[in-house]
Each structure stands twice: as C-alpha cells, then as structure tokens.
MDTraj code that builds the backbone (N, CA, C; nanometers):
import mdtraj as md
import numpy as np

residues = "MET MET PHE THR ALA LYS ILE LYS ILE MET PRO LYS PRO GLY VAL LEU ASP PRO GLN GLY LYS ALA VAL MET HIS SER LEU GLU THR LEU GLY PHE LYS GLY ILE ASP GLU THR ARG ILE GLY LYS PHE ILE GLU ILE LYS LEU ASP ALA ALA SER LYS ASN ALA ALA MET GLU THR ALA THR SER MET CYS GLN SER LEU LEU ALA ASN GLN VAL ILE GLU THR PHE GLU VAL GLU ILE SER".split()
xyz = np.array([
    [-3.3975, 1.9752, 2.0876],
    [-3.4316, 1.8358, 2.0659],
    [-3.3545, 1.7841, 1.9445],
    [-3.3229, 1.6570, 1.9490],
    [-3.2549, 1.5959, 1.8351],
    [-3.3565, 1.5332, 1.7403],
    [-3.3377, 1.5608, 1.6127],
    [-3.4225, 1.5052, 1.5076],
    [-3.3341, 1.4407, 1.4027],
    [-3.3936, 1.3514, 1.3263],
    [-3.3244, 1.2898, 1.2139],
    [-3.3956, 1.3313, 1.0862],
    [-3.3203, 1.3913, 0.9959],
    [-3.3735, 1.4268, 0.8643],
    [-3.3327, 1.3170, 0.7670],
    [-3.4311, 1.2574, 0.7033],
    [-3.4062, 1.1559, 0.6004],
    [-3.4406, 1.2201, 0.4668],
    [-3.3395, 1.2334, 0.3821],
    [-3.3542, 1.3093, 0.2575],
    [-3.3327, 1.2169, 0.1392],
    [-3.4302, 1.2153, 0.0490],
    [-3.4214, 1.1367, -0.0743],
    [-3.4096, 1.2345, -0.1906],
    [-3.3048, 1.2193, -0.2698],
    [-3.2810, 1.3055, -0.3856],
    [-3.2807, 1.2179, -0.5099],
    [-3.3607, 1.2580, -0.6090],
    [-3.3726, 1.1805, -0.7324],
    [-3.3629, 1.2727, -0.8535],
    [-3.3160, 1.2183, -0.9670],
    [-3.3189, 1.2983, -1.0894],
    [-3.4641, 1.3299, -1.1267],
    [-3.4862, 1.4486, -1.1795],
    [-3.6208, 1.4844, -1.2245],
    [-3.6610, 1.3955, -1.3414],
    [-3.7913, 1.3709, -1.3577],
    [-3.8371, 1.2949, -1.4743],
    [-3.7891, 1.3639, -1.6026],
    [-3.7439, 1.2840, -1.6963],
    [-3.6971, 1.3384, -1.8234],
    [-3.5499, 1.3745, -1.8251],
    [-3.4852, 1.3780, -1.7081],
    [-3.3414, 1.4066, -1.7014],
    [-3.2664, 1.2763, -1.7273],
    [-3.1689, 1.2810, -1.8159],
    [-3.0886, 1.1642, -1.8483],
    [-3.0207, 1.1113, -1.7224],
    [-3.0291, 0.9808, -1.7007],
    [-2.9695, 0.9159, -1.5838],
    [-2.8791, 0.8027, -1.6333],
    [-2.7551, 0.8343, -1.6753],
    [-2.6669, 0.7304, -1.7301],
    [-2.6340, 0.6206, -1.6296],
    [-2.6234, 0.6530, -1.5021],
    [-2.5959, 0.5509, -1.4012],
    [-2.7139, 0.4542, -1.3906],
    [-2.8340, 0.5081, -1.3933],
    [-2.9533, 0.4234, -1.3912],
    [-2.9607, 0.3327, -1.5130],
    [-2.9265, 0.3871, -1.6315],
    [-2.9265, 0.3062, -1.7551],
    [-2.8242, 0.1937, -1.7458],
    [-2.7049, 0.2233, -1.6907],
    [-2.6004, 0.1214, -1.6778],
    [-2.6449, 0.0094, -1.5838],
    [-2.7088, 0.0459, -1.4724],
    [-2.7574, -0.0549, -1.3782],
    [-2.8664, -0.1390, -1.4433],
    [-2.9573, -0.0757, -1.5146],
    [-3.0639, -0.1491, -1.5822],
    [-3.0057, -0.2487, -1.6826],
    [-2.9077, -0.2036, -1.7615],
    [-2.8442, -0.2917, -1.8602],
    [-2.7767, -0.4101, -1.7893],
    [-2.7074, -0.3842, -1.6801],
    [-2.6402, -0.4912, -1.6060],
    [-2.7405, -0.5908, -1.5492],
    [-2.8506, -0.5416, -1.4954],
    [-2.9539, -0.6315, -1.4434],
    [-3.0109, -0.7197, -1.5541],
    [-3.0351, -0.6594, -1.6702],
    [-3.0865, -0.7371, -1.7839],
    [-2.9848, -0.8415, -1.8286],
    [-2.8563, -0.8053, -1.8276],
    [-2.7499, -0.8985, -1.8647],
    [-2.7446, -1.0165, -1.7674],
    [-2.7773, -0.9917, -1.6422],
    [-2.7801, -1.0973, -1.5410],
    [-2.9071, -1.1824, -1.5484],
    [-2.9969, -1.1486, -1.6404],
    [-3.1151, -1.2302, -1.6603],
    [-3.2419, -1.1771, -1.5977],
    [-3.2371, -1.0610, -1.5336],
    [-3.3590, -1.0029, -1.4769],
    [-3.4418, -0.9412, -1.5892],
    [-3.5664, -0.9810, -1.5983],
    [-3.6538, -0.9363, -1.7072],
    [-3.7643, -0.8449, -1.6558],
    [-3.8242, -0.7702, -1.7465],
    [-3.9395, -0.6884, -1.7128],
    [-3.9051, -0.5555, -1.6492],
    [-3.7807, -0.5132, -1.6583],
    [-3.7415, -0.3840, -1.6003],
    [-3.7771, -0.2743, -1.6992],
    [-3.8584, -0.1821, -1.6563],
    [-3.9012, -0.0719, -1.7430],
    [-3.8061, 0.0467, -1.7337],
    [-3.7604, 0.0769, -1.6124],
    [-3.6726, 0.1921, -1.5923],
    [-3.5992, 0.1759, -1.4596],
    [-3.4773, 0.2243, -1.4548],
    [-3.3994, 0.2260, -1.3309],
    [-3.3442, 0.3662, -1.3128],
    [-3.3692, 0.4253, -1.1971],
    [-3.3199, 0.5597, -1.1658],
    [-3.2319, 0.5488, -1.0416],
    [-3.1207, 0.6169, -1.0418],
    [-3.0286, 0.6161, -0.9282],
    [-3.0335, 0.7527, -0.8613],
    [-3.0515, 0.7520, -0.7306],
    [-3.0567, 0.8759, -0.6553],
    [-2.9644, 0.8700, -0.5352],
    [-2.9896, 0.9574, -0.4389],
    [-2.9085, 0.9644, -0.3175],
    [-3.0008, 0.9618, -0.1961],
    [-2.9518, 0.9021, -0.0888],
    [-3.0211, 0.9053, 0.0392],
    [-2.9243, 0.9626, 0.1410],
    [-2.9670, 1.0664, 0.2112],
    [-2.8827, 1.1322, 0.3100],
    [-2.9583, 1.1366, 0.4418],
    [-2.8913, 1.0989, 0.5492],
    [-2.9504, 1.1057, 0.6821],
    [-2.8673, 1.2021, 0.7657],
    [-2.9340, 1.3005, 0.8243],
    [-2.8659, 1.4028, 0.9035],
    [-2.9325, 1.4119, 1.0405],
    [-2.8542, 1.4028, 1.1439],
    [-2.9047, 1.4251, 1.2802],
    [-2.8822, 1.5723, 1.3106],
    [-2.9893, 1.6390, 1.3556],
    [-2.9757, 1.7819, 1.3837],
    [-3.0546, 1.8216, 1.5059],
    [-3.0048, 1.9252, 1.5705],
    [-3.0675, 1.9791, 1.6908],
    [-3.1557, 2.0959, 1.6478],
    [-3.2822, 2.0919, 1.6829],
    [-3.3753, 2.1989, 1.6467],
    [-3.4798, 2.2136, 1.7570],
    [-3.5433, 2.3297, 1.7610],
    [-3.6421, 2.3588, 1.8643],
    [-3.7701, 2.2783, 1.8470],
    [-3.8029, 2.2432, 1.7215],
    [-3.9264, 2.1700, 1.6944],
    [-3.9108, 2.0899, 1.5651],
    [-4.0079, 2.0039, 1.5398],
    [-4.0078, 1.9262, 1.4163],
    [-4.0170, 2.0190, 1.2951],
    [-4.0993, 2.1233, 1.3055],
    [-4.1118, 2.2193, 1.1953],
    [-3.9804, 2.2918, 1.1699],
    [-3.9103, 2.3282, 1.2764],
    [-3.7809, 2.3959, 1.2611],
    [-3.6791, 2.3021, 1.1963],
    [-3.6821, 2.1754, 1.2351],
    [-3.5924, 2.0765, 1.1737],
    [-3.6227, 2.0614, 1.0248],
    [-3.7517, 2.0602, 0.9902],
    [-3.7917, 2.0497, 0.8498],
    [-3.7416, 2.1705, 0.7706],
    [-3.7573, 2.2889, 0.8275],
    [-3.7106, 2.4107, 0.7600],
    [-3.5596, 2.4073, 0.7387],
    [-3.4859, 2.3635, 0.8396],
    [-3.3403, 2.3569, 0.8277],
    [-3.2981, 2.2556, 0.7216],
    [-3.3573, 2.1368, 0.7251],
    [-3.3219, 2.0325, 0.6278],
    [-3.3586, 2.0749, 0.4859],
    [-3.4734, 2.1394, 0.4704],
    [-3.5143, 2.1883, 0.3382],
    [-3.4170, 2.2934, 0.2878],
    [-3.3753, 2.3820, 0.3752],
    [-3.2774, 2.4843, 0.3390],
    [-3.1447, 2.4209, 0.2977],
    [-3.1033, 2.3160, 0.3672],
    [-2.9806, 2.2437, 0.3308],
    [-2.9904, 2.1866, 0.1892],
    [-3.1059, 2.1298, 0.1580],
    [-3.1265, 2.0735, 0.0246],
    [-3.1217, 2.1826, -0.0825],
    [-3.1894, 2.2922, -0.0561],
    [-3.1948, 2.4010, -0.1530],
    [-3.0582, 2.4671, -0.1713],
    [-2.9778, 2.4718, -0.0660],
    [-2.8488, 2.5410, -0.0710],
    [-2.7352, 2.4544, -0.1239],
    [-2.7381, 2.3233, -0.0934],
    [-2.6215, 2.2412, -0.1248],
    [-2.6528, 2.0991, -0.1713],
    [-2.7416, 2.0309, -0.1029],
    [-2.7543, 1.8868, -0.1226],
    [-2.8174, 1.8458, -0.2550],
    [-2.9113, 1.9243, -0.3050],
    [-2.9801, 1.8898, -0.4298],
    [-2.9579, 1.9983, -0.5337],
    [-2.9343, 1.9554, -0.6565],
    [-2.9277, 2.0479, -0.7691],
    [-3.0701, 2.0610, -0.8221],
    [-3.1379, 2.1685, -0.7865],
    [-3.2804, 2.1810, -0.8165],
    [-3.3110, 2.1953, -0.9651],
    [-3.2101, 2.2171, -1.0463],
    [-3.2316, 2.2227, -1.1914],
    [-3.2620, 2.0835, -1.2443],
    [-3.1935, 1.9822, -1.1901],
    [-3.2076, 1.8466, -1.2439],
    [-3.2544, 1.7438, -1.1418],
    [-3.2710, 1.7838, -1.0139],
    [-3.3082, 1.6881, -0.9103],
    [-3.4277, 1.7376, -0.8286],
    [-3.5015, 1.6407, -0.7753],
    [-3.6071, 1.6695, -0.6788],
    [-3.5621, 1.6127, -0.5444],
    [-3.6220, 1.6626, -0.4364],
    [-3.5886, 1.6064, -0.3054],
    [-3.7124, 1.5965, -0.2200],
    [-3.7079, 1.5001, -0.1281],
    [-3.8126, 1.4802, -0.0281],
    [-3.7439, 1.4727, 0.1081],
    [-3.8031, 1.5374, 0.2071],
    [-3.7469, 1.5388, 0.3418],
    [-3.8495, 1.4780, 0.4376],
    [-3.8014, 1.3866, 0.5206],
    [-3.8841, 1.3291, 0.6278],
    [-3.8107, 1.3541, 0.7584],
    [-3.8815, 1.4045, 0.8572],
    [-3.8228, 1.4328, 0.9874],
    [-3.8793, 1.3355, 1.0915],
    [-3.7900, 1.2764, 1.1680],
    [-3.8359, 1.1884, 1.2769],
    [-3.7539, 1.2170, 1.4015],
])
top = md.Topology()
chain = top.add_chain()
for i, resn in enumerate(residues, 1):
    res = top.add_residue(resn, chain, resSeq=i)
    for name in ("N", "CA", "C"):
        top.add_atom(name, md.element.get_by_symbol(name[0]), res)
traj = md.Trajectory(xyz[None], top)
C-alpha cells in the first residue's frame, strides 16, 4: 500500500536558531509587532510503499533517526496518511 509520511523537524528548545532570529528581526523591521519567538524548521513529505500504516511509521521514523534529523539538536514528528 502507498502511504504518505509527513515529517516536521524543528530545532530543540534552547538550541540557537540564527535563521529564526533573522526572520523575526525582518518581520519586526516590516512593522509586525508582538512576536515573541520565531523558529525555522523543515517539512518533508515522502511517499512510500509499506505493508501497513505501522510499517510505514517505522520506516519513516528510521529515516529520521538515520538521516533526516540531527537528534542532538533537532526533534521530529511523523504523521502517516
């Protein structure tokens, strides 16, 4: 069966996010007020063939642990549909 893995990767809390800081500064310069914090992450969508939804979840999680996310500084969430 074909499944779609939707993966959200974000910097862990407390990890410096210079890209997020730059975006926040730019938004403030454009006049947007009340921004407390801006974090920049990644969104990855992968179509994969698996025997079941659980198997697709295991495969996508393994992909994140092996390559897609740096677990020292990033967290990830996987949604399978």
